[in-house]
N, C-alpha and C positions, 0 to 999 in steps of 0.2 A: 581652250574653253569652248570654242564652237559657237553655237547659236545662243547659249546662255550668256557668254561674254558680250556678244553684240547687243543682246537685250539689256544687260546691266549697264553697259557703257551708254547706250542710247537713253535709258531711263535716267541715269545720273546726269547726263548732259541736259536733258529736258528739265529736270528738277533744278539744276543750277541756273538755267535760263529763267525759269519761273521765279526763283528766289530773287534773282537780280532785278527782274521787272517789278516784283512786289516792292522791293527796296526803293527803286527809283520812283515808282508811283507814290509810295508813302512820303518820300522826301519832297516830291513836287507838290503833293497835296498839303503837306505841313507848312511848306515855305512858299506858297503860291504868291504871296505878296512881293517876293523878290524877283519874280519873273515878269518882265515887261510884255506888253501885248505883241510886239514884233517877235520876240522869242517864242511866244505861244503859237503864233501863226506858223513859224518855221517848223516847230515841233509837230503841229497838226499836218502840215504838208508831208513831212517825213513819215509820219504814222500812216498816212494814206498810201504813200509809195511802198512802204514795207508790207502793208496789207495786200496791195495789188501784186507785189512780187511773191508773197506767200501763196496767194491764190493761183498764180501762174505755175509755181513749182508743184503744188498739189495736183493741178490739172495735168501737167506733164507726167507726173508719177502715176496717176490713175490711167492715163493713156498707155503708158508702157506696161503696166500690169495687165490691162485688158489685151494688149497686143501679145504679151508673153503667153498668156493662157490660151488665146485663140490659136497661136502658132503651135503650142505644145499639143493641143487637142487635135489639130489638123495633122500634125506630125505623127501622132499615135494612129490616126485613121489611115494615113498613107502606109505606115509600117505594117499594120494589120493586113491591108490589101496586098502588099508586096509579099508578105509571108504566105498568103493564100495562093498567090501566083506561083511561088516556088514549090509549094506542095502539089499543085496541079501539074507543074512541069515534071516533078519527080514521079508522078503516076502516069506520065506519058501524054497528058493533055497539053496542047499548045494554044492557049487562048490568045486572041488578038489583043495586044496591049493598046488600049485607048488612053493615051496620056492626058488628054483634055478631061475625060471623065474621072480619071484617077486623081488628078491634081485639082479638079474643079470643085 
């Protein structure tokens, strides 16, 4: 299935999570009188923890995406410069290879 399968499984997972959260929220709202204040405090603490955990995961994911694209662009640049050096070598030129400038 490839990328379509990944998209469909992810969308289905997110929709089922959303449905579950809507159901739990509806039940909690409808039967709020059965929840004592201590249970509500614990629920609020857990909500804050899960929110912080979600923010942490999103931050890590964005950092990895930025790192991936910055490495792929620098890798393309290095590959292009190395190809130029091979072409110059084939025509008899022997340029001095400055690795700091090439990788910098």
